[in-house]
C-alpha positions as CSV (number, residue, x, y, z in Angstrom):
1,P,-2.8,-110.4,200.5
2,K,-0.4,-113.3,200.8
3,D,2.8,-111.4,200.5
4,K,5.8,-113.5,201.8
5,R,7.6,-110.2,202.8
6,G,5.0,-109.6,205.5
7,S,3.6,-106.4,204.0
8,Y,0.0,-107.6,203.9
9,F,-2.5,-105.8,206.1
10,I,-4.5,-107.4,209.0
11,A,-7.8,-106.9,210.7
12,K,-8.9,-108.0,214.1
13,G,-12.1,-108.3,216.0
14,H,-13.4,-109.8,219.3
15,Y,-15.9,-112.6,219.1
16,S,-18.3,-110.5,221.3
17,D,-18.3,-108.0,218.4
18,W,-20.1,-110.6,216.2
19,T,-23.3,-111.4,218.1
20,G,-26.6,-111.5,216.3
21,T,-26.4,-110.7,212.6
22,G,-23.8,-108.0,212.7
23,G,-20.3,-107.1,213.9
24,S,-17.2,-105.0,213.5
25,I,-13.5,-105.4,212.8
26,I,-10.6,-103.0,213.0
27,L,-8.2,-102.6,210.0
28,Y,-4.5,-102.3,210.6
29,D,-1.6,-101.5,208.3
30,K,1.6,-103.5,208.1
31,D,3.1,-101.5,211.0
32,N,0.1,-102.3,213.2
33,N,-1.4,-98.7,212.9
34,T,-5.2,-98.5,213.0
35,I,-6.6,-97.6,209.6
36,A,-10.4,-97.8,210.3
37,T,-13.2,-99.5,212.2
38,C,-15.7,-101.3,210.0
39,E,-19.2,-102.4,210.8
40,G,-22.0,-104.3,209.0
41,S,-24.3,-107.3,208.8
42,R,-23.3,-110.8,208.1
43,I,-25.1,-113.6,206.3
44,L,-24.6,-117.3,206.7
45,L,-23.1,-119.0,203.5
46,Q,-22.5,-122.5,204.9
47,D,-24.1,-123.9,208.0
48,S,-22.7,-126.5,210.3
49,L,-24.1,-128.5,213.2
50,F,-21.3,-127.0,215.4
51,C,-19.8,-123.6,215.7
52,A,-16.7,-124.6,213.8
53,G,-17.1,-124.7,210.0
54,K,-19.8,-122.1,209.7
55,E,-19.0,-119.8,206.8
56,Y,-20.1,-116.1,206.6
57,Y,-20.0,-113.1,204.3
58,A,-20.3,-109.5,205.6
59,K,-20.3,-106.2,203.7
60,L,-18.9,-103.6,206.0
61,E,-18.8,-99.8,206.0
62,C,-15.7,-98.3,207.4
63,S,-14.9,-95.1,209.4
64,N,-12.5,-94.0,206.6
65,G,-15.3,-94.2,203.9
66,R,-14.2,-97.6,202.5
67,T,-16.4,-100.6,201.9
68,V,-15.0,-104.0,202.8
69,N,-16.2,-107.5,201.6
70,F,-15.4,-109.9,204.4
71,Y,-15.5,-113.7,204.2
72,F,-14.8,-115.8,207.3
73,T,-15.0,-119.3,208.7
74,K,-15.7,-120.1,212.4
75,Q,-12.8,-122.1,213.9
76,S,-14.7,-122.5,217.2
77,C,-17.5,-120.7,219.0
78,T,-15.2,-117.8,219.8
79,N,-12.6,-117.8,217.0
80,S,-12.8,-117.0,213.3
81,Y,-10.4,-116.6,210.5
82,G,-10.9,-115.1,207.1
83,S,-10.0,-112.5,204.5
84,A,-11.4,-109.1,203.4
85,V,-10.9,-106.8,200.4
86,D,-11.7,-103.1,200.5
87,D,-13.0,-101.1,197.6
88,T,-9.5,-100.0,196.7
89,G,-8.4,-103.6,196.2
90,Q,-6.4,-103.8,199.5
91,G,-6.5,-107.2,201.0
92,Y,-6.5,-108.1,204.7
93,E,-6.1,-111.3,206.7
94,V,-8.8,-111.2,209.4
95,Y,-8.6,-112.7,212.9
96,V,-11.6,-112.6,215.2
97,G,-11.4,-113.7,218.8
98,M,-7.8,-114.9,218.6
99,S,-5.1,-113.8,221.0
100,D,-2.2,-111.9,219.6
101,E,0.0,-115.0,220.2
102,L,-2.4,-117.3,218.2
103,M,-2.6,-114.6,215.5
104,K,1.2,-114.4,215.3
105,S,1.4,-118.2,215.0
106,K,-1.2,-118.1,212.2
107,I,0.8,-115.4,210.4
108,A,4.1,-117.4,210.8
109,E,2.3,-120.5,209.4
110,Y,0.9,-118.4,206.6
111,E,4.2,-116.8,205.7
112,G,6.2,-120.0,205.7
113,P,9.9,-120.3,206.2
114,K,12.0,-117.1,205.9
115,D,14.5,-117.0,203.1
C-alpha cells in the first residue's frame, strides 16, 4: 500500500482491543471513511523479552464480508504498527494504540518528502 500519492488505506485500533488472543481493527479509506470493523484471533510469530519487538499474525473477519491477513509488531506495550491485506488485494497500513498525531507523523515519515 506504499503509494506516495497518499491513496493507500489505513486501519486503526486501540491497544485495549487486543487483549488475550484476539482483537479488532477498523478499516478506513483514503478519505478517512469507515469501511468495516474486523475481528479475529492472533498468533505470536516472534517472541521478545519485552513488549516491544513481539510480532503477530491475525486472520480477521470483517463486517463487510472481507477477510484480512494482518501482520503487526509491538512498538511498546500499548502501540503496534503493521500491515494488512484483504481478500480483494487492498492493502492497509495499520496503527494500534497510536494517537492521531503519532499516526500522522508515521504516515508523513512513510510518504517521504512531497514532490
